[in-house]
C-alpha positions in Angstrom: -159.7 14.5 -49.6 -157.5 13.6 -46.6 -159.1 10.4 -46.1 -157.6 9.2 -49.4 -154.3 10.5 -48.6 -154.5 8.8 -45.2 -155.5 5.5 -46.7 -152.8 5.7 -49.5 -150.1 6.4 -46.8 -151.4 3.4 -44.7 -151.4 1.0 -47.7 -147.9 2.0 -48.4 -147.0 1.6 -45.2 -148.6 -1.9 -44.8 -146.6 -2.9 -48.1 -143.3 -1.9 -46.4 -144.0 -3.7 -43.4 -144.9 -6.8 -45.3 -141.6 -6.5 -47.6 -139.6 -6.4 -44.3 -141.4 -9.3 -42.9 -140.6 -11.2 -46.0 -136.9 -10.0 -46.0 -136.7 -11.3 -42.3 -137.9 -14.8 -43.7 -135.1 -14.7 -46.3 -132.4 -13.9 -43.4 -133.9 -16.8 -41.3 -133.3 -19.1 -44.4 -129.8 -17.8 -44.6 -129.1 -18.5 -41.0 -130.5 -21.9 -41.3 -128.4 -22.8 -44.4 -125.3 -21.6 -42.4 -126.2 -23.8 -39.6 -126.6 -26.7 -41.8 -123.4 -25.9 -43.7 -121.3 -25.9 -40.3 -123.1 -29.0 -39.2 -123.6 -31.2 -42.4 -121.6 -29.3 -45.0 -124.6 -29.0 -47.5 -125.8 -25.4 -46.8 -125.1 -24.1 -50.2 -127.3 -26.8 -51.6 -130.0 -26.1 -49.0 -130.3 -22.5 -49.8 -130.2 -23.1 -53.6 -132.8 -25.7 -53.4 -135.1 -23.5 -51.4 -134.5 -20.4 -53.5 -135.4 -22.2 -56.8 -138.5 -23.8 -55.3 -141.8 -22.2 -55.8 -142.1 -21.0 -52.3 -138.8 -19.7 -52.1 -139.2 -17.7 -55.3 -142.5 -16.3 -54.0 -140.7 -15.2 -50.7 -137.8 -13.6 -52.5 -140.3 -11.7 -54.7 -142.3 -10.5 -51.8 -139.0 -9.4 -49.9 -138.0 -7.2 -53.0 -135.5 -9.7 -54.5 -135.7 -10.8 -58.2 -135.5 -14.6 -57.9 -133.1 -15.2 -60.9 -130.1 -17.3 -61.0 -127.9 -14.3 -60.0 -129.5 -14.0 -56.7 -129.4 -17.7 -56.0 -125.7 -17.5 -56.6 -125.4 -14.7 -54.3 -127.3 -16.4 -51.5 -125.0 -19.7 -52.0 -122.0 -17.2 -51.8 -123.2 -15.6 -48.6 -123.7 -19.2 -46.9 -120.2 -20.2 -48.2 -118.8 -17.2 -46.1 -120.4 -18.7 -43.0 -121.0 -15.5 -41.3 -124.5 -15.3 -39.6 -126.8 -12.5 -40.9 -126.8 -10.8 -37.5 -123.2 -10.6 -37.5 -123.0 -9.6 -41.2 -125.4 -6.7 -40.7 -123.8 -5.2 -37.6 -122.0 -2.3 -37.6 -118.8 -3.6 -36.1 -118.6 -6.2 -38.9 -118.9 -3.8 -41.6 -116.3 -1.5 -39.9 -113.9 -4.4 -39.8 -114.5 -5.0 -43.4 -114.0 -1.5 -44.4 -110.8 -1.3 -42.4 -109.4 -4.6 -43.9 
């Protein structure tokens, strides 16, 4: 009985860790697109092309993001803001936005 519970909990934990890994890949793709946007001015096109590609759709799905056109538009809007993901996810940035 307890072996079944342990294996189910382990499988669920493995799934969460895999989803976090794919979410980190999405964040890295966003950072790369922001860097391209600052350097070459084509970051929005880069992230849109990636998100619409087969690999991009697969990574978004594994990260728990529905790879539809609305998600692509959201990724493009995030790149257009030009704020790196590490800064955008920090507590100081969220407090600054809440104050504004």
